[in-house]
MARBA-3410 file (N, C-alpha, C, O; in Angstrom, 1 decimal):
79
-11.2,-15.0,-16.8,-11.2,-15.8,-15.6,-12.3,-16.9,-15.7,-13.4,-16.6,-16.1 ~ -11.9,-18.1,-15.3,-12.9,-19.2,-15.3,-13.8,-19.1,-14.1,-13.2,-18.9,-13.0 ~ -15.1,-19.2,-14.3,-16.0,-19.2,-13.1,-15.8,-20.4,-12.3,-15.8,-21.5,-12.8 ~ -15.8,-20.3,-11.0,-15.7,-21.4,-10.1,-17.0,-21.9,-9.5,-17.1,-23.0,-9.1 ~ -18.0,-21.0,-9.6,-19.3,-21.3,-8.9,-20.4,-21.4,-9.9,-21.5,-21.7,-9.5
-20.1,-21.2,-11.2,-21.2,-21.3,-12.2,-21.8,-20.0,-12.5,-21.6,-19.0,-11.8 ~ -22.5,-20.0,-13.5,-23.2,-18.8,-14.0,-24.2,-18.2,-13.0,-25.0,-18.9,-12.5 ~ -24.1,-16.9,-12.9,-25.1,-16.2,-12.1,-24.7,-16.0,-10.6,-25.5,-15.4,-9.9 ~ -23.6,-16.5,-10.1,-23.3,-16.4,-8.7,-22.6,-15.0,-8.5,-21.5,-14.7,-9.1 ~ -23.2,-14.2,-7.7,-22.7,-12.8,-7.5,-21.4,-12.7,-6.8,-20.8,-11.7,-6.8
-21.0,-13.8,-6.1,-19.8,-13.7,-5.3,-18.6,-14.4,-6.0,-17.5,-14.5,-5.5 ~ -18.8,-14.7,-7.3,-17.8,-15.5,-8.1,-16.5,-14.8,-8.1,-15.5,-15.5,-7.8 ~ -16.4,-13.5,-8.4,-15.1,-12.9,-8.6,-14.9,-11.8,-7.6,-14.1,-10.9,-7.8 ~ -15.7,-11.8,-6.5,-15.6,-10.7,-5.5,-14.2,-10.4,-4.9,-13.9,-9.3,-4.8 ~ -13.5,-11.4,-4.6,-12.1,-11.2,-4.0,-11.2,-10.6,-5.0,-10.4,-9.7,-4.7
-11.2,-11.1,-6.3,-10.4,-10.5,-7.3,-10.8,-9.1,-7.6,-9.9,-8.2,-7.8 ~ -12.0,-8.8,-7.7,-12.5,-7.4,-7.9,-12.1,-6.5,-6.8,-11.7,-5.3,-7.0 ~ -12.2,-7.0,-5.6,-11.7,-6.2,-4.4,-10.3,-5.9,-4.5,-9.8,-4.7,-4.2 ~ -9.5,-6.9,-4.9,-8.0,-6.7,-5.0,-7.7,-5.6,-6.1,-6.9,-4.7,-5.8 ~ -8.3,-5.7,-7.2,-8.1,-4.7,-8.3,-8.6,-3.3,-7.9,-7.9,-2.3,-8.3
-9.7,-3.2,-7.2,-10.1,-1.9,-6.7,-9.1,-1.3,-5.7,-8.8,-0.1,-5.8 ~ -8.6,-2.1,-4.8,-7.5,-1.7,-3.9,-6.3,-1.3,-4.6,-5.7,-0.2,-4.3 ~ -5.8,-2.1,-5.5,-4.6,-1.8,-6.3,-4.8,-0.5,-7.1,-3.8,0.4,-7.0 ~ -5.9,-0.3,-7.7,-6.1,1.0,-8.5,-6.1,2.2,-7.5,-5.5,3.2,-7.8 ~ -6.8,2.1,-6.4,-7.0,3.3,-5.6,-5.7,3.6,-4.8,-5.4,4.8,-4.5
-4.9,2.6,-4.4,-3.7,2.8,-3.7,-2.5,3.0,-4.5,-1.5,3.6,-4.0 ~ -2.5,2.6,-5.7,-1.2,2.8,-6.6,-1.5,3.4,-7.9,-1.0,4.5,-8.2 ~ -2.3,2.8,-8.7,-2.5,3.2,-10.1,-3.0,4.6,-10.3,-2.4,5.4,-11.0 ~ -4.1,5.0,-9.6,-4.7,6.3,-9.8,-3.8,7.4,-9.1,-4.0,8.6,-9.4 ~ -2.9,7.0,-8.3,-2.0,8.0,-7.6,-0.7,8.2,-8.3,0.1,9.1,-7.8
-0.4,7.5,-9.3,0.9,7.5,-9.9,0.9,7.8,-11.4,0.0,7.3,-12.1 ~ 1.8,8.6,-11.9,1.9,8.9,-13.3,3.1,8.1,-13.8,4.2,8.5,-13.7 ~ 2.8,6.9,-14.4,3.9,6.1,-14.9,4.4,6.6,-16.2,3.6,7.1,-17.1 ~ 5.7,6.6,-16.5,6.3,7.1,-17.7,6.5,6.0,-18.7,6.4,6.2,-19.9 ~ 6.8,4.7,-18.3,7.0,3.6,-19.2,6.3,2.4,-18.7,5.9,2.3,-17.6
6.2,1.4,-19.6,5.6,0.1,-19.3,6.5,-0.6,-18.3,6.0,-1.2,-17.3 ~ 7.8,-0.5,-18.4,8.7,-1.2,-17.5,8.6,-0.6,-16.1,8.6,-1.3,-15.1 ~ 8.4,0.7,-16.0,8.2,1.4,-14.7,6.9,0.9,-14.0,6.8,0.7,-12.8 ~ 5.9,0.8,-14.9,4.6,0.3,-14.4,4.7,-1.1,-13.9,4.2,-1.4,-12.8 ~ 5.3,-2.0,-14.6,5.5,-3.4,-14.2,6.3,-3.5,-12.9,5.9,-4.2,-12.0
7.3,-2.7,-12.8,8.2,-2.7,-11.6,7.4,-2.2,-10.4,7.5,-2.8,-9.3 ~ 6.6,-1.2,-10.5,5.8,-0.6,-9.4,4.7,-1.6,-9.0,4.5,-1.8,-7.8 ~ 4.1,-2.3,-10.0,3.1,-3.3,-9.6,3.7,-4.4,-8.9,3.1,-4.9,-7.9 ~ 4.8,-4.9,-9.3,5.5,-6.0,-8.6,5.9,-5.6,-7.2,5.7,-6.4,-6.3 ~ 6.4,-4.4,-7.0,6.8,-3.9,-5.7,5.5,-3.8,-4.8,5.6,-4.2,-3.6
4.4,-3.3,-5.3,3.2,-3.2,-4.5,2.7,-4.6,-4.1,2.4,-4.8,-2.9 ~ 2.6,-5.5,-5.0,2.1,-6.8,-4.7,3.0,-7.6,-3.8,2.6,-8.2,-2.8 ~ 4.3,-7.7,-4.2,5.2,-8.6,-3.5,5.8,-7.9,-2.2,6.1,-8.6,-1.2 ~ 5.8,-6.6,-2.2,6.4,-5.9,-1.1,5.5,-5.4,-0.1,5.8,-5.1,1.1 ~ 4.2,-5.1,-0.5,3.2,-4.6,0.4,2.0,-5.5,0.6,1.7,-5.9,1.7
1.3,-5.7,-0.5,0.0,-6.3,-0.4,0.1,-7.8,0.1,-0.6,-8.1,1.1 ~ 0.9,-8.6,-0.5,0.9,-10.0,0.0,1.5,-10.2,1.4,0.9,-11.0,2.1 ~ 2.6,-9.5,1.7,3.1,-9.8,3.1,2.5,-9.0,4.2,2.5,-9.4,5.4 ~ 1.8,-7.9,3.9,1.3,-7.0,5.0,-0.2,-6.8,5.1,-0.7,-6.6,6.2 ~ -0.9,-6.9,4.0,-2.4,-6.7,4.1,-3.1,-7.9,4.6,-2.9,-9.0,4.1
-3.9,-7.7,5.7,-4.6,-8.8,6.3,-6.0,-8.9,5.6,-6.6,-7.9,5.4 ~ -6.5,-10.1,5.4,-7.7,-10.3,4.7,-8.7,-11.2,5.5,-8.3,-12.2,6.1 ~ -9.9,-10.7,5.6,-10.9,-11.5,6.3,-11.2,-12.9,5.8,-11.4,-13.8,6.5 ~ -11.1,-13.0,4.4,-11.3,-14.3,3.8,-10.2,-15.3,4.2,-10.3,-16.5,4.0 ~ -9.0,-14.8,4.7,-7.9,-15.7,5.0,-7.7,-15.7,6.6,-6.6,-16.0,7.0
-8.8,-15.5,7.3,-8.7,-15.5,8.7,-7.9,-14.3,9.3,-7.3,-14.5,10.3 ~ -8.0,-13.2,8.6,-7.3,-12.0,9.0,-5.8,-12.1,9.1,-5.1,-11.6,10.0 ~ -5.3,-12.9,8.1,-3.8,-13.0,8.0,-3.5,-12.5,6.6,-4.4,-12.3,5.8 ~ -2.2,-12.2,6.3,-1.8,-11.8,5.0,-1.7,-13.0,4.1,-1.6,-14.2,4.6 ~ -1.7,-12.8,2.8,-1.6,-14.0,1.9,-0.3,-14.8,2.1,-0.3,-16.0,2.1
0.8,-14.1,2.5,2.1,-14.8,2.8,1.9,-15.6,4.0,2.4,-16.8,4.0 ~ 1.4,-15.1,5.1,1.2,-15.8,6.3,0.2,-17.0,6.1,0.5,-18.1,6.6 ~ -0.8,-16.8,5.3,-1.7,-17.9,5.0,-1.1,-19.0,4.3,-1.2,-20.2,4.6 ~ -0.3,-18.7,3.2,0.4,-19.7,2.5,1.5,-20.5,3.3,1.6,-21.7,3.2 ~ 2.2,-19.8,4.2,3.1,-20.4,5.1,2.4,-21.4,6.0,2.9,-22.5,6.3
1.2,-21.0,6.5,0.4,-21.9,7.4,0.0,-23.2,6.6,0.0,-24.3,7.2 ~ -0.5,-23.0,5.4,-0.9,-24.1,4.5,0.3,-25.0,4.3,0.2,-26.3,4.4 ~ 1.5,-24.4,3.9,2.7,-25.2,3.7,3.1,-26.0,4.9,3.5,-27.2,4.8 ~ 3.0,-25.4,6.1,3.3,-26.0,7.3,2.4,-27.2,7.6,2.8,-28.3,8.0 ~ 1.1,-27.0,7.4,0.1,-28.1,7.6,0.3,-29.2,6.7,0.2,-30.4,7.0
0.7,-28.9,5.4,0.9,-29.9,4.4,2.1,-30.8,4.8,2.2,-32.0,4.6 ~ 3.2,-30.1,5.3,4.4,-30.8,5.7,4.2,-31.7,6.8,4.9,-32.7,6.9 ~ 3.2,-31.4,7.7,2.9,-32.3,8.8,2.2,-33.5,8.5,2.2,-34.5,9.2 ~ 1.5,-33.6,7.3,0.7,-34.7,6.9,1.5,-35.7,6.1,0.9,-36.7,5.7
END
């Protein structure tokens, strides 16, 4: 991942690291996947079906990523 804030900034990847911690604790460590295809399908369901539409994030004004993107798209359409 490319650094956005420069070398030595402790907050550089904090959101991504938090996402992966949540993903691992809520899905990966609780599931015994049999195949790579099963793993990919489960990850897609988790991200697209649960995390993005339902999880609210303080960095996004306590909205879900889907709600946040809809708001940005709406604001962009108005300009």
